[in-house]
Each structure stands twice: as C-alpha cells, then as structure tokens.
C-alpha positions in Angstrom: 190.7 121.4 21.4 187.7 122.3 23.7 186.9 120.2 26.7 183.4 119.9 28.1 182.5 118.5 31.5 179.2 116.6 31.6 177.7 114.9 34.6 175.3 112.0 34.8 173.1 111.4 37.9 172.8 107.8 38.8 170.5 106.5 41.5 170.3 103.0 43.0 167.5 101.8 45.3 167.3 98.4 47.1 164.5 96.3 48.5 165.6 93.4 50.6 164.2 90.5 52.6 166.1 87.6 54.3 166.8 85.9 50.9 166.4 88.3 48.2 167.7 91.8 47.1 166.3 93.8 44.3 168.0 96.8 42.8 166.5 99.5 40.7 169.0 101.7 38.8 168.2 105.0 37.2 170.6 107.2 35.1 169.4 110.7 34.2 171.1 112.0 31.0 171.8 115.6 30.3 169.2 115.7 27.6 166.5 115.0 30.2 166.0 111.3 29.2 166.3 108.5 31.7 167.4 104.9 31.5 166.1 102.4 34.1 167.0 98.8 34.9 166.5 96.1 37.5 168.9 93.6 39.1 168.4 91.0 41.6 170.4 88.6 43.9 169.3 85.6 45.9 171.1 84.4 49.1 171.4 80.6 49.4 169.7 79.7 52.7 173.0 78.2 54.0 175.0 81.4 53.4 175.4 83.9 56.2 173.2 87.0 56.0 175.3 89.8 54.4 173.0 92.6 53.0 175.9 94.5 51.6 176.9 91.5 49.3 173.3 91.2 48.0 173.3 94.9 47.3 176.6 94.7 45.4 175.4 91.8 43.3 172.0 93.2 42.6 173.3 96.7 42.0 176.0 95.4 39.6 173.4 93.5 37.6 171.2 96.6 37.3 174.1 98.7 36.3 175.2 96.1 33.7 171.7 96.3 32.2 171.9 100.1 32.2 175.2 99.8 30.3 173.7 97.6 27.7 170.7 99.9 27.2 173.1 102.9 26.8 175.1 101.0 24.2 171.9 100.1 22.3 170.8 103.8 22.5 174.1 105.1 21.2 174.1 102.6 18.3 170.7 103.8 17.4 171.7 107.4 17.5 174.9 106.7 15.4 172.7 105.0 12.7 170.1 107.8 12.8 172.8 110.5 12.3 174.7 108.5 9.6 171.7 107.0 7.8 173.3 103.7 7.7 173.8 100.6 9.9 176.9 101.0 12.0 179.2 98.2 13.4 178.0 96.8 16.7 179.3 98.4 19.8 181.0 95.9 22.1 181.4 96.2 25.8 
C-alpha cells in the first residue's frame, strides 16, 4: 500500500471592534482551488472584553462553514465520477 502526504494551507484573518469579531477563513487545496467562508461573534455589552474568545468563536464558525462546503464539494465529485447520486455525507 502506498502512502501519500498532502498538505492544505488554511488561513484565518480577523477584524474586530469592541463588540464584534469577524473571521474570514480560506483553504487552498492541492488542485489550486480555494474555499472561503465567514464567521462572526458578538460580545454581549455586559461581558468582559476578551478578543481571543471572539476570535475562537468567529474562527470556529468560519471553519465549520468551510467543512460544510468541502463536504458538498466532495459529494458533487463523487456523483460526477460515478454518474449517480450518492448517499449524503454526514459530519
């Protein structure tokens, strides 16, 4: 059995103000295609300011959206290769 090592490049960028954090996630796949997604978090005005927490929430939401897009992409590629509709791919 032959093993292949493949790497994906993932980037996350954040924009923040006192109440909001927005994350943009980008995954570059080995075939040159890219998948992008956004996530956000809003701090309740009575909560202490913790930028890292906002980044973690917004980043997780963006990465979750990336995951869903990748599952949809894989599902479409399976169907294209097989010529039939495959079973849904679950997380």
